[in-house]
PDB file of N, CA, C and O in Angstrom:
ATOM      1  N   PHE A   1      13.992 -18.734  13.496  1.00  0.00           N
ATOM      2  CA  PHE A   1      13.368 -17.804  13.421  1.00  0.00           C
ATOM      3  C   PHE A   1      11.699 -18.747  12.856  1.00  0.00           C
ATOM      4  O   PHE A   1      10.556 -18.289  12.832  1.00  0.00           O
ATOM      5  N   THR A   2      12.075 -19.828  12.558  1.00  0.00           N
ATOM      6  CA  THR A   2      10.647 -20.709  11.988  1.00  0.00           C
ATOM      7  C   THR A   2       9.933 -20.882  13.414  1.00  0.00           C
ATOM      8  O   THR A   2       8.755 -20.548  13.539  1.00  0.00           O
ATOM      9  N   ALA A   3      10.614 -21.372  14.412  1.00  0.00           N
ATOM     10  CA  ALA A   3       9.488 -21.207  15.632  1.00  0.00           C
ATOM     11  C   ALA A   3       8.896 -20.055  15.621  1.00  0.00           C
ATOM     12  O   ALA A   3       7.766 -19.892  16.081  1.00  0.00           O
ATOM     13  N   ALA A   4       9.379 -19.424  15.259  1.00  0.00           N
ATOM     14  CA  ALA A   4       8.787 -17.951  16.602  1.00  0.00           C
ATOM     15  C   ALA A   4       7.778 -17.472  14.703  1.00  0.00           C
ATOM     16  O   ALA A   4       6.841 -16.674  14.661  1.00  0.00           O
ATOM     17  N   ALA A   5       8.186 -18.013  13.787  1.00  0.00           N
ATOM     18  CA  ALA A   5       7.121 -17.367  12.542  1.00  0.00           C
ATOM     19  C   ALA A   5       5.852 -18.510  13.250  1.00  0.00           C
ATOM     20  O   ALA A   5       4.654 -18.245  13.353  1.00  0.00           O
ATOM     21  N   ARG A   6       6.332 -19.419  13.548  1.00  0.00           N
ATOM     22  CA  ARG A   6       4.766 -21.048  13.823  1.00  0.00           C
ATOM     23  C   ARG A   6       3.712 -20.136  14.695  1.00  0.00           C
ATOM     24  O   ARG A   6       2.502 -19.979  14.531  1.00  0.00           O
ATOM     25  N   ILE A   7       4.879 -19.423  15.985  1.00  0.00           N
ATOM     26  CA  ILE A   7       3.681 -19.049  17.067  1.00  0.00           C
ATOM     27  C   ILE A   7       3.666 -17.748  16.804  1.00  0.00           C
ATOM     28  O   ILE A   7       3.359 -17.186  17.855  1.00  0.00           O
ATOM     29  N   LEU A   8       3.871 -16.807  15.781  1.00  0.00           N
ATOM     30  CA  LEU A   8       3.355 -15.489  15.210  1.00  0.00           C
ATOM     31  C   LEU A   8       2.285 -15.605  14.246  1.00  0.00           C
ATOM     32  O   LEU A   8       1.478 -14.713  13.986  1.00  0.00           O
ATOM     33  N   ARG A   9       2.331 -16.889  13.673  1.00  0.00           N
ATOM     34  CA  ARG A   9       1.219 -17.041  12.194  1.00  0.00           C
ATOM     35  C   ARG A   9      -0.186 -17.505  13.468  1.00  0.00           C
ATOM     36  O   ARG A   9      -1.353 -17.319  13.122  1.00  0.00           O
ATOM     37  N   GLY A  10       0.012 -17.871  14.350  1.00  0.00           N
ATOM     38  CA  GLY A  10      -1.344 -18.059  14.962  1.00  0.00           C
ATOM     39  C   GLY A  10      -1.678 -17.134  15.354  1.00  0.00           C
ATOM     40  O   GLY A  10      -2.726 -16.713  14.863  1.00  0.00           O
ATOM     41  N   LEU A  11      -0.895 -16.145  16.625  1.00  0.00           N
ATOM     42  CA  LEU A  11      -1.144 -15.189  16.841  1.00  0.00           C
ATOM     43  C   LEU A  11      -1.969 -14.025  16.099  1.00  0.00           C
ATOM     44  O   LEU A  11      -2.831 -13.270  16.550  1.00  0.00           O
ATOM     45  N   VAL A  12      -1.485 -14.119  14.972  1.00  0.00           N
ATOM     46  CA  VAL A  12      -2.015 -12.880  13.169  1.00  0.00           C
ATOM     47  C   VAL A  12      -3.390 -13.866  12.819  1.00  0.00           C
ATOM     48  O   VAL A  12      -4.384 -13.241  12.448  1.00  0.00           O
ATOM     49  N   ASP A  13      -3.489 -15.153  12.901  1.00  0.00           N
ATOM     50  CA  ASP A  13      -4.619 -15.698  12.617  1.00  0.00           C
ATOM     51  C   ASP A  13      -5.284 -15.506  13.241  1.00  0.00           C
ATOM     52  O   ASP A  13      -6.258 -14.977  12.705  1.00  0.00           O
ATOM     53  N   ALA A  14      -5.414 -15.694  14.693  1.00  0.00           N
ATOM     54  CA  ALA A  14      -6.425 -15.260  15.829  1.00  0.00           C
ATOM     55  C   ALA A  14      -6.852 -13.972  15.909  1.00  0.00           C
ATOM     56  O   ALA A  14      -7.873 -13.673  16.528  1.00  0.00           O
ATOM     57  N   ASP A  15      -5.958 -12.934  15.168  1.00  0.00           N
ATOM     58  CA  ASP A  15      -6.977 -11.585  15.153  1.00  0.00           C
ATOM     59  C   ASP A  15      -5.772 -11.170  14.207  1.00  0.00           C
ATOM     60  O   ASP A  15      -4.655 -11.393  14.674  1.00  0.00           O
ATOM     61  N   PRO A  16      -5.827 -10.682  13.132  1.00  0.00           N
ATOM     62  CA  PRO A  16      -5.225 -10.216  12.171  1.00  0.00           C
ATOM     63  C   PRO A  16      -4.762  -8.987  12.004  1.00  0.00           C
ATOM     64  O   PRO A  16      -3.863  -8.646  11.236  1.00  0.00           O
ATOM     65  N   ARG A  17      -5.840  -7.821  13.265  1.00  0.00           N
ATOM     66  CA  ARG A  17      -5.774  -6.736  12.646  1.00  0.00           C
ATOM     67  C   ARG A  17      -4.073  -5.545  13.519  1.00  0.00           C
ATOM     68  O   ARG A  17      -3.632  -4.465  13.125  1.00  0.00           O
ATOM     69  N   PRO A  18      -3.722  -6.210  14.433  1.00  0.00           N
ATOM     70  CA  PRO A  18      -2.257  -5.915  14.985  1.00  0.00           C
ATOM     71  C   PRO A  18      -1.919  -5.634  13.632  1.00  0.00           C
ATOM     72  O   PRO A  18      -2.240  -5.990  12.498  1.00  0.00           O
ATOM     73  N   VAL A  19      -0.943  -4.653  14.353  1.00  0.00           N
ATOM     74  CA  VAL A  19       0.556  -4.338  13.137  1.00  0.00           C
ATOM     75  C   VAL A  19       1.537  -5.366  13.540  1.00  0.00           C
ATOM     76  O   VAL A  19       1.961  -6.323  12.893  1.00  0.00           O
ATOM     77  N   ALA A  20       1.952  -4.775  15.360  1.00  0.00           N
ATOM     78  CA  ALA A  20       2.905  -5.292  15.396  1.00  0.00           C
ATOM     79  C   ALA A  20       3.508  -7.118  15.090  1.00  0.00           C
ATOM     80  O   ALA A  20       4.308  -7.663  14.329  1.00  0.00           O
ATOM     81  N   PRO A  21       2.450  -7.600  16.327  1.00  0.00           N
ATOM     82  CA  PRO A  21       2.280  -9.270  15.192  1.00  0.00           C
ATOM     83  C   PRO A  21       2.707  -9.486  14.257  1.00  0.00           C
ATOM     84  O   PRO A  21       3.860  -9.912  14.180  1.00  0.00           O
ATOM     85  N   ARG A  22       1.713  -9.211  12.868  1.00  0.00           N
ATOM     86  CA  ARG A  22       2.452  -8.975  11.682  1.00  0.00           C
ATOM     87  C   ARG A  22       3.540  -8.823  11.034  1.00  0.00           C
ATOM     88  O   ARG A  22       3.812  -9.467  10.020  1.00  0.00           O
ATOM     89  N   LEU A  23       4.394  -7.815  11.638  1.00  0.00           N
ATOM     90  CA  LEU A  23       5.487  -7.046  11.501  1.00  0.00           C
ATOM     91  C   LEU A  23       6.373  -7.878  12.202  1.00  0.00           C
ATOM     92  O   LEU A  23       7.521  -7.542  11.909  1.00  0.00           O
ATOM     93  N   LEU A  24       6.358  -8.849  13.027  1.00  0.00           N
ATOM     94  CA  LEU A  24       7.213  -9.638  13.762  1.00  0.00           C
ATOM     95  C   LEU A  24       6.855 -10.793  12.989  1.00  0.00           C
ATOM     96  O   LEU A  24       7.617 -11.688  13.353  1.00  0.00           O
ATOM     97  N   LEU A  25       5.973 -11.277  11.987  1.00  0.00           N
ATOM     98  CA  LEU A  25       5.764 -12.551  11.561  1.00  0.00           C
ATOM     99  C   LEU A  25       6.736 -12.288  10.267  1.00  0.00           C
ATOM    100  O   LEU A  25       7.429 -13.194   9.805  1.00  0.00           O
ATOM    101  N   ALA A  26       6.723 -11.238   9.840  1.00  0.00           N
ATOM    102  CA  ALA A  26       7.209 -10.880   8.095  1.00  0.00           C
ATOM    103  C   ALA A  26       8.592 -10.669   8.852  1.00  0.00           C
ATOM    104  O   ALA A  26       9.052 -11.710   8.384  1.00  0.00           O
ATOM    105  N   ARG A  27       9.224 -10.379   9.322  1.00  0.00           N
ATOM    106  CA  ARG A  27      10.398 -10.463  10.128  1.00  0.00           C
ATOM    107  C   ARG A  27      11.442 -11.486  10.008  1.00  0.00           C
ATOM    108  O   ARG A  27      12.544 -11.649   9.485  1.00  0.00           O
ATOM    109  N   ALA A  28       9.910 -12.581  11.308  1.00  0.00           N
ATOM    110  CA  ALA A  28      10.609 -14.291  10.944  1.00  0.00           C
ATOM    111  C   ALA A  28      11.068 -14.810   9.622  1.00  0.00           C
ATOM    112  O   ALA A  28      12.141 -15.289   9.255  1.00  0.00           O
ATOM    113  N   TYR A  29       9.875 -14.560   8.983  1.00  0.00           N
ATOM    114  CA  TYR A  29       9.670 -15.071   7.927  1.00  0.00           C
ATOM    115  C   TYR A  29      10.785 -14.750   6.702  1.00  0.00           C
ATOM    116  O   TYR A  29      11.075 -15.376   5.682  1.00  0.00           O
ATOM    117  N   TYR A  30      11.316 -13.378   7.322  1.00  0.00           N
ATOM    118  CA  TYR A  30      12.602 -12.854   5.974  1.00  0.00           C
ATOM    119  C   TYR A  30      14.090 -13.573   6.623  1.00  0.00           C
ATOM    120  O   TYR A  30      15.075 -14.081   6.086  1.00  0.00           O
ATOM    121  N   HIS A  31      13.738 -13.355   7.865  1.00  0.00           N
ATOM    122  CA  HIS A  31      15.260 -13.631   8.583  1.00  0.00           C
ATOM    123  C   HIS A  31      14.959 -15.559   8.388  1.00  0.00           C
ATOM    124  O   HIS A  31      15.935 -16.202   8.775  1.00  0.00           O
ATOM    125  N   SER A  32      14.260 -16.073   8.076  1.00  0.00           N
ATOM    126  CA  SER A  32      14.166 -17.440   7.213  1.00  0.00           C
ATOM    127  C   SER A  32      14.206 -17.794   5.704  1.00  0.00           C
ATOM    128  O   SER A  32      14.016 -18.752   4.955  1.00  0.00           O
ATOM    129  N   ALA A  33      14.469 -16.815   5.684  1.00  0.00           N
ATOM    130  CA  ALA A  33      14.245 -16.786   3.812  1.00  0.00           C
ATOM    131  C   ALA A  33      13.340 -17.134   3.497  1.00  0.00           C
ATOM    132  O   ALA A  33      13.489 -17.482   2.326  1.00  0.00           O
ATOM    133  N   GLN A  34      12.160 -17.327   3.872  1.00  0.00           N
ATOM    134  CA  GLN A  34      10.687 -17.101   3.346  1.00  0.00           C
ATOM    135  C   GLN A  34      10.142 -16.009   2.605  1.00  0.00           C
ATOM    136  O   GLN A  34       9.146 -15.497   3.116  1.00  0.00           O
ATOM    137  N   LEU A  35      10.451 -15.638   1.779  1.00  0.00           N
ATOM    138  CA  LEU A  35      10.214 -14.488   1.596  1.00  0.00           C
ATOM    139  C   LEU A  35       9.185 -14.257   0.709  1.00  0.00           C
ATOM    140  O   LEU A  35       8.608 -13.191   0.930  1.00  0.00           O
ATOM    141  N   ARG A  36       8.792 -14.848  -0.150  1.00  0.00           N
ATOM    142  CA  ARG A  36       7.085 -14.588  -0.627  1.00  0.00           C
ATOM    143  C   ARG A  36       6.499 -14.508   0.880  1.00  0.00           C
ATOM    144  O   ARG A  36       5.942 -13.495   1.305  1.00  0.00           O
ATOM    145  N   ARG A  37       6.671 -15.600   1.586  1.00  0.00           N
ATOM    146  CA  ARG A  37       5.508 -15.301   3.018  1.00  0.00           C
ATOM    147  C   ARG A  37       5.780 -14.058   3.543  1.00  0.00           C
ATOM    148  O   ARG A  37       4.776 -13.450   3.912  1.00  0.00           O
ATOM    149  N   ALA A  38       7.186 -13.308   3.738  1.00  0.00           N
ATOM    150  CA  ALA A  38       7.605 -11.909   4.482  1.00  0.00           C
ATOM    151  C   ALA A  38       6.677 -10.941   3.495  1.00  0.00           C
ATOM    152  O   ALA A  38       5.785 -10.245   3.980  1.00  0.00           O
ATOM    153  N   GLU A  39       6.985 -10.956   1.961  1.00  0.00           N
ATOM    154  CA  GLU A  39       5.850 -10.329   0.928  1.00  0.00           C
ATOM    155  C   GLU A  39       4.677  -9.839   1.616  1.00  0.00           C
ATOM    156  O   GLU A  39       4.425  -8.739   2.107  1.00  0.00           O
ATOM    157  N   ALA A  40       3.925 -11.071   1.526  1.00  0.00           N
ATOM    158  CA  ALA A  40       2.756 -11.123   1.769  1.00  0.00           C
ATOM    159  C   ALA A  40       2.055 -10.286   2.808  1.00  0.00           C
ATOM    160  O   ALA A  40       1.228  -9.383   2.688  1.00  0.00           O
ATOM    161  N   GLU A  41       2.717 -10.935   4.044  1.00  0.00           N
ATOM    162  CA  GLU A  41       2.689  -9.503   5.544  1.00  0.00           C
ATOM    163  C   GLU A  41       2.856  -8.739   5.364  1.00  0.00           C
ATOM    164  O   GLU A  41       1.891  -7.998   5.548  1.00  0.00           O
ATOM    165  N   LEU A  42       4.125  -8.051   4.845  1.00  0.00           N
ATOM    166  CA  LEU A  42       4.084  -6.923   4.695  1.00  0.00           C
ATOM    167  C   LEU A  42       3.475  -5.768   3.690  1.00  0.00           C
ATOM    168  O   LEU A  42       3.432  -4.537   3.693  1.00  0.00           O
ATOM    169  N   ARG A  43       3.016  -6.860   2.804  1.00  0.00           N
ATOM    170  CA  ARG A  43       1.509  -6.114   2.137  1.00  0.00           C
ATOM    171  C   ARG A  43       0.437  -5.777   2.561  1.00  0.00           C
ATOM    172  O   ARG A  43      -0.189  -4.745   2.316  1.00  0.00           O
ATOM    173  N   ALA A  44       0.035  -7.082   3.564  1.00  0.00           N
ATOM    174  CA  ALA A  44      -0.701  -7.163   4.150  1.00  0.00           C
ATOM    175  C   ALA A  44      -1.349  -5.750   5.056  1.00  0.00           C
ATOM    176  O   ALA A  44      -2.422  -5.146   5.054  1.00  0.00           O
ATOM    177  N   VAL A  45       0.416  -5.589   6.061  1.00  0.00           N
ATOM    178  CA  VAL A  45       0.695  -4.635   6.926  1.00  0.00           C
ATOM    179  C   VAL A  45       0.178  -2.924   6.460  1.00  0.00           C
ATOM    180  O   VAL A  45      -0.416  -2.022   7.049  1.00  0.00           O
ATOM    181  N   LEU A  46       0.760  -3.092   5.126  1.00  0.00           N
ATOM    182  CA  LEU A  46       0.863  -1.634   4.748  1.00  0.00           C
ATOM    183  C   LEU A  46      -0.696  -1.161   4.041  1.00  0.00           C
ATOM    184  O   LEU A  46      -1.016   0.020   3.907  1.00  0.00           O
ATOM    185  N   GLU A  47      -1.575  -2.334   3.630  1.00  0.00           N
ATOM    186  CA  GLU A  47      -3.205  -2.355   3.223  1.00  0.00           C
ATOM    187  C   GLU A  47      -3.206  -1.151   4.102  1.00  0.00           C
ATOM    188  O   GLU A  47      -3.093   0.015   3.723  1.00  0.00           O
ATOM    189  N   HIS A  48      -3.418  -1.793   5.938  1.00  0.00           N
ATOM    190  CA  HIS A  48      -3.848  -1.115   6.970  1.00  0.00           C
ATOM    191  C   HIS A  48      -3.390   0.365   6.592  1.00  0.00           C
ATOM    192  O   HIS A  48      -4.068   1.328   6.233  1.00  0.00           O
ATOM    193  N   ASP A  49      -1.775   0.208   6.825  1.00  0.00           N
ATOM    194  CA  ASP A  49      -1.009   1.666   7.363  1.00  0.00           C
ATOM    195  C   ASP A  49      -0.202   1.825   6.182  1.00  0.00           C
ATOM    196  O   ASP A  49       0.941   1.374   6.252  1.00  0.00           O
ATOM    197  N   PRO A  50      -0.555   2.361   5.139  1.00  0.00           N
ATOM    198  CA  PRO A  50       0.254   2.681   4.220  1.00  0.00           C
ATOM    199  C   PRO A  50       1.685   3.524   4.352  1.00  0.00           C
ATOM    200  O   PRO A  50       2.497   3.788   3.466  1.00  0.00           O
ATOM    201  N   VAL A  51       1.711   3.892   5.940  1.00  0.00           N
ATOM    202  CA  VAL A  51       3.239   4.965   6.139  1.00  0.00           C
ATOM    203  C   VAL A  51       3.695   4.294   7.327  1.00  0.00           C
ATOM    204  O   VAL A  51       4.356   4.924   8.153  1.00  0.00           O
ATOM    205  N   GLU A  52       3.352   2.832   7.534  1.00  0.00           N
ATOM    206  CA  GLU A  52       4.267   2.529   7.981  1.00  0.00           C
ATOM    207  C   GLU A  52       5.590   2.128   7.923  1.00  0.00           C
ATOM    208  O   GLU A  52       5.790   1.137   7.220  1.00  0.00           O
ATOM    209  N   GLU A  53       6.653   2.680   8.528  1.00  0.00           N
ATOM    210  CA  GLU A  53       8.133   3.263   7.227  1.00  0.00           C
ATOM    211  C   GLU A  53       8.690   1.448   7.935  1.00  0.00           C
ATOM    212  O   GLU A  53       9.429   0.924   7.102  1.00  0.00           O
ATOM    213  N   TYR A  54       8.524   0.748   8.895  1.00  0.00           N
ATOM    214  CA  TYR A  54       9.293  -0.221   9.351  1.00  0.00           C
ATOM    215  C   TYR A  54       9.187  -1.363   8.000  1.00  0.00           C
ATOM    216  O   TYR A  54      10.084  -2.024   7.476  1.00  0.00           O
ATOM    217  N   ALA A  55       7.653  -1.286   7.678  1.00  0.00           N
ATOM    218  CA  ALA A  55       7.493  -2.224   7.074  1.00  0.00           C
ATOM    219  C   ALA A  55       7.337  -2.241   5.361  1.00  0.00           C
ATOM    220  O   ALA A  55       7.197  -3.189   4.588  1.00  0.00           O
ATOM    221  N   ARG A  56       7.428  -0.694   5.110  1.00  0.00           N
ATOM    222  CA  ARG A  56       8.079  -0.099   3.612  1.00  0.00           C
ATOM    223  C   ARG A  56       9.352  -0.478   3.654  1.00  0.00           C
ATOM    224  O   ARG A  56       9.662  -0.839   2.518  1.00  0.00           O
ATOM    225  N   LEU A  57      10.416  -0.598   4.528  1.00  0.00           N
ATOM    226  CA  LEU A  57      11.791  -0.654   4.489  1.00  0.00           C
ATOM    227  C   LEU A  57      11.804  -2.519   4.377  1.00  0.00           C
ATOM    228  O   LEU A  57      12.640  -3.117   3.699  1.00  0.00           O
ATOM    229  N   MET A  58      11.251  -2.872   4.786  1.00  0.00           N
ATOM    230  CA  MET A  58      11.601  -4.534   5.119  1.00  0.00           C
ATOM    231  C   MET A  58      10.704  -4.904   3.413  1.00  0.00           C
ATOM    232  O   MET A  58      11.209  -5.827   2.775  1.00  0.00           O
ATOM    233  N   LEU A  59       9.848  -4.416   2.973  1.00  0.00           N
ATOM    234  CA  LEU A  59       9.437  -4.733   1.586  1.00  0.00           C
ATOM    235  C   LEU A  59      10.213  -5.045   0.968  1.00  0.00           C
ATOM    236  O   LEU A  59      10.650  -6.158   0.673  1.00  0.00           O
ATOM    237  N   GLY A  60      10.539  -3.796   0.630  1.00  0.00           N
ATOM    238  CA  GLY A  60      12.502  -3.278  -0.209  1.00  0.00           C
ATOM    239  C   GLY A  60      12.990  -3.846  -0.122  1.00  0.00           C
ATOM    240  O   GLY A  60      13.394  -4.309  -1.189  1.00  0.00           O
ATOM    241  N   ARG A  61      13.540  -4.495   1.152  1.00  0.00           N
ATOM    242  CA  ARG A  61      14.609  -5.128   1.113  1.00  0.00           C
ATOM    243  C   ARG A  61      14.734  -6.784   0.860  1.00  0.00           C
ATOM    244  O   ARG A  61      15.703  -7.516   0.659  1.00  0.00           O
ATOM    245  N   THR A  62      12.898  -7.088   0.992  1.00  0.00           N
ATOM    246  CA  THR A  62      12.502  -8.622   0.753  1.00  0.00           C
ATOM    247  C   THR A  62      12.293  -8.966  -0.468  1.00  0.00           C
ATOM    248  O   THR A  62      12.472 -10.114  -0.873  1.00  0.00           O
ATOM    249  N   LEU A  63      11.737  -7.632  -1.458  1.00  0.00           N
ATOM    250  CA  LEU A  63      12.125  -7.618  -2.883  1.00  0.00           C
ATOM    251  C   LEU A  63      13.161  -7.547  -3.529  1.00  0.00           C
ATOM    252  O   LEU A  63      13.195  -8.105  -4.626  1.00  0.00           O
ATOM    253  N   GLU A  64      14.227  -6.890  -3.071  1.00  0.00           N
ATOM    254  CA  GLU A  64      15.400  -7.071  -3.287  1.00  0.00           C
ATOM    255  C   GLU A  64      16.128  -8.443  -3.258  1.00  0.00           C
ATOM    256  O   GLU A  64      16.824  -8.992  -4.112  1.00  0.00           O
ATOM    257  N   ARG A  65      15.696  -8.881  -1.828  1.00  0.00           N
ATOM    258  CA  ARG A  65      16.833 -10.387  -2.439  1.00  0.00           C
ATOM    259  C   ARG A  65      16.003 -11.352  -3.199  1.00  0.00           C
ATOM    260  O   ARG A  65      16.496 -12.253  -3.878  1.00  0.00           O
ATOM    261  N   GLN A  66      14.811 -11.156  -3.077  1.00  0.00           N
ATOM    262  CA  GLN A  66      13.857 -11.543  -4.254  1.00  0.00           C
ATOM    263  C   GLN A  66      14.576 -11.377  -6.198  1.00  0.00           C
ATOM    264  O   GLN A  66      14.208 -12.020  -7.181  1.00  0.00           O
ATOM    265  N   GLY A  67      15.229 -10.713  -6.147  1.00  0.00           N
ATOM    266  CA  GLY A  67      16.460  -9.962  -7.475  1.00  0.00           C
ATOM    267  C   GLY A  67      15.011  -9.132  -7.807  1.00  0.00           C
ATOM    268  O   GLY A  67      14.835  -9.317  -9.011  1.00  0.00           O
ATOM    269  N   ARG A  68      14.100  -8.453  -7.378  1.00  0.00           N
ATOM    270  CA  ARG A  68      13.127  -7.463  -7.815  1.00  0.00           C
ATOM    271  C   ARG A  68      13.246  -6.079  -7.707  1.00  0.00           C
ATOM    272  O   ARG A  68      12.283  -5.409  -7.334  1.00  0.00           O
ATOM    273  N   PRO A  69      14.417  -5.528  -8.018  1.00  0.00           N
ATOM    274  CA  PRO A  69      15.081  -4.425  -7.281  1.00  0.00           C
ATOM    275  C   PRO A  69      13.847  -3.203  -7.679  1.00  0.00           C
ATOM    276  O   PRO A  69      13.342  -2.350  -6.948  1.00  0.00           O
ATOM    277  N   ALA A  70      13.616  -3.502  -9.081  1.00  0.00           N
ATOM    278  CA  ALA A  70      12.583  -2.298  -9.814  1.00  0.00           C
ATOM    279  C   ALA A  70      11.939  -2.170  -9.084  1.00  0.00           C
ATOM    280  O   ALA A  70      11.820  -0.993  -8.743  1.00  0.00           O
ATOM    281  N   GLU A  71      11.075  -3.195  -8.319  1.00  0.00           N
ATOM    282  CA  GLU A  71       9.861  -2.878  -7.394  1.00  0.00           C
ATOM    283  C   GLU A  71      10.327  -2.621  -6.378  1.00  0.00           C
ATOM    284  O   GLU A  71       9.476  -1.874  -5.895  1.00  0.00           O
ATOM    285  N   ALA A  72      11.126  -2.708  -5.653  1.00  0.00           N
ATOM    286  CA  ALA A  72      11.982  -2.333  -4.381  1.00  0.00           C
ATOM    287  C   ALA A  72      12.025  -1.153  -4.570  1.00  0.00           C
ATOM    288  O   ALA A  72      10.880  -0.745  -4.371  1.00  0.00           O
ATOM    289  N   ALA A  73      12.796  -0.168  -4.894  1.00  0.00           N
ATOM    290  CA  ALA A  73      13.221   1.008  -5.333  1.00  0.00           C
ATOM    291  C   ALA A  73      12.060   2.337  -4.405  1.00  0.00           C
ATOM    292  O   ALA A  73      12.289   2.988  -3.386  1.00  0.00           O
ATOM    293  N   PRO A  74      10.801   2.304  -5.337  1.00  0.00           N
ATOM    294  CA  PRO A  74      10.157   2.733  -4.473  1.00  0.00           C
ATOM    295  C   PRO A  74       9.645   2.786  -3.335  1.00  0.00           C
ATOM    296  O   PRO A  74       9.328   3.817  -2.742  1.00  0.00           O
ATOM    297  N   HIS A  75       9.473   1.141  -2.768  1.00  0.00           N
ATOM    298  CA  HIS A  75       9.148   1.378  -1.619  1.00  0.00           C
ATOM    299  C   HIS A  75      10.358   1.630  -0.333  1.00  0.00           C
ATOM    300  O   HIS A  75       9.970   1.715   0.832  1.00  0.00           O
ATOM    301  N   LEU A  76      12.245   1.765  -0.776  1.00  0.00           N
ATOM    302  CA  LEU A  76      12.965   2.232  -0.071  1.00  0.00           C
ATOM    303  C   LEU A  76      12.762   3.322  -0.092  1.00  0.00           C
ATOM    304  O   LEU A  76      12.361   3.670   1.019  1.00  0.00           O
ATOM    305  N   ARG A  77      12.821   4.246  -0.875  1.00  0.00           N
ATOM    306  CA  ARG A  77      12.613   5.586  -1.184  1.00  0.00           C
ATOM    307  C   ARG A  77      11.318   6.186  -0.102  1.00  0.00           C
ATOM    308  O   ARG A  77      11.399   7.237   0.533  1.00  0.00           O
ATOM    309  N   ILE A  78      10.177   5.267  -0.085  1.00  0.00           N
ATOM    310  CA  ILE A  78       9.216   5.866   0.477  1.00  0.00           C
ATOM    311  C   ILE A  78       9.892   5.973   2.332  1.00  0.00           C
ATOM    312  O   ILE A  78       9.761   6.801   3.234  1.00  0.00           O
ATOM    313  N   ALA A  79      10.508   4.851   2.215  1.00  0.00           N
ATOM    314  CA  ALA A  79      10.992   4.375   3.816  1.00  0.00           C
ATOM    315  C   ALA A  79      11.931   5.591   4.271  1.00  0.00           C
ATOM    316  O   ALA A  79      11.705   6.238   5.294  1.00  0.00           O
ATOM    317  N   ALA A  80      12.797   5.791   3.576  1.00  0.00           N
ATOM    318  CA  ALA A  80      13.880   7.135   3.658  1.00  0.00           C
ATOM    319  C   ALA A  80      13.112   8.144   3.883  1.00  0.00           C
ATOM    320  O   ALA A  80      13.439   8.779   4.886  1.00  0.00           O
ATOM    321  N   ALA A  81      12.393   8.453   3.437  1.00  0.00           N
ATOM    322  CA  ALA A  81      11.551   9.613   3.475  1.00  0.00           C
ATOM    323  C   ALA A  81      10.632   9.613   4.414  1.00  0.00           C
ATOM    324  O   ALA A  81      10.450  10.597   5.130  1.00  0.00           O
ATOM    325  N   LEU A  82       9.999   8.590   4.512  1.00  0.00           N
ATOM    326  CA  LEU A  82       9.468   8.266   6.323  1.00  0.00           C
ATOM    327  C   LEU A  82      10.345   8.629   7.452  1.00  0.00           C
ATOM    328  O   LEU A  82       9.931   8.938   8.569  1.00  0.00           O
ATOM    329  N   GLY A  83      11.570   8.575   7.097  1.00  0.00           N
ATOM    330  CA  GLY A  83      12.425   8.152   8.564  1.00  0.00           C
ATOM    331  C   GLY A  83      13.140   7.087   8.763  1.00  0.00           C
ATOM    332  O   GLY A  83      13.632   6.917   9.879  1.00  0.00           O
ATOM    333  N   ALA A  84      13.309   6.339   7.941  1.00  0.00           N
ATOM    334  CA  ALA A  84      13.588   4.912   8.609  1.00  0.00           C
ATOM    335  C   ALA A  84      14.943   4.637   7.772  1.00  0.00           C
ATOM    336  O   ALA A  84      15.199   4.770   6.575  1.00  0.00           O
ATOM    337  N   ASP A  85      15.819   4.136   9.033  1.00  0.00           N
ATOM    338  CA  ASP A  85      17.119   3.479   9.097  1.00  0.00           C
ATOM    339  C   ASP A  85      17.133   2.828   7.743  1.00  0.00           C
ATOM    340  O   ASP A  85      16.740   1.666   7.836  1.00  0.00           O
ATOM    341  N   THR A  86      17.402   3.124   6.699  1.00  0.00           N
ATOM    342  CA  THR A  86      17.873   2.453   5.590  1.00  0.00           C
ATOM    343  C   THR A  86      18.976   0.968   5.436  1.00  0.00           C
ATOM    344  O   THR A  86      19.015  -0.015   4.695  1.00  0.00           O
ATOM    345  N   GLY A  87      19.759   1.479   6.562  1.00  0.00           N
ATOM    346  CA  GLY A  87      21.179   1.154   6.677  1.00  0.00           C
ATOM    347  C   GLY A  87      20.685  -0.658   6.586  1.00  0.00           C
ATOM    348  O   GLY A  87      21.141  -1.568   5.893  1.00  0.00           O
ATOM    349  N   GLY A  88      19.863  -0.641   7.346  1.00  0.00           N
ATOM    350  CA  GLY A  88      19.627  -2.667   7.460  1.00  0.00           C
ATOM    351  C   GLY A  88      18.587  -2.447   8.594  1.00  0.00           C
ATOM    352  O   GLY A  88      18.241  -1.477   9.268  1.00  0.00           O
ATOM    353  N   LEU A  89      18.080  -4.334   8.486  1.00  0.00           N
ATOM    354  CA  LEU A  89      17.228  -4.727   9.170  1.00  0.00           C
ATOM    355  C   LEU A  89      17.312  -5.239  10.556  1.00  0.00           C
ATOM    356  O   LEU A  89      16.355  -5.637  11.220  1.00  0.00           O
ATOM    357  N   GLY A  90      18.540  -5.190  10.926  1.00  0.00           N
ATOM    358  CA  GLY A  90      19.195  -6.308  12.330  1.00  0.00           C
ATOM    359  C   GLY A  90      17.708  -6.581  13.337  1.00  0.00           C
ATOM    360  O   GLY A  90      17.769  -7.276  14.351  1.00  0.00           O
TER     361      GLY A  90
END
């Protein structure tokens, strides 16, 4: 995941507007335990698209993994309301 993050970081830096590369970057950070970086990317996605359900789910899970369940809860509720599969991130 670390190698993927390096490649995706370059794509996001080159053009930060598309959501898909930023979500993939956040996922790579999440799965390589770079949780603060994942959080920053997910917040950037949600700033652009507040109803992006997967970003909400990932942000909630990222905050949980950082020991911040109170901050995670509203994001997980919104993700569930938007129809996200809250069972996992796979």
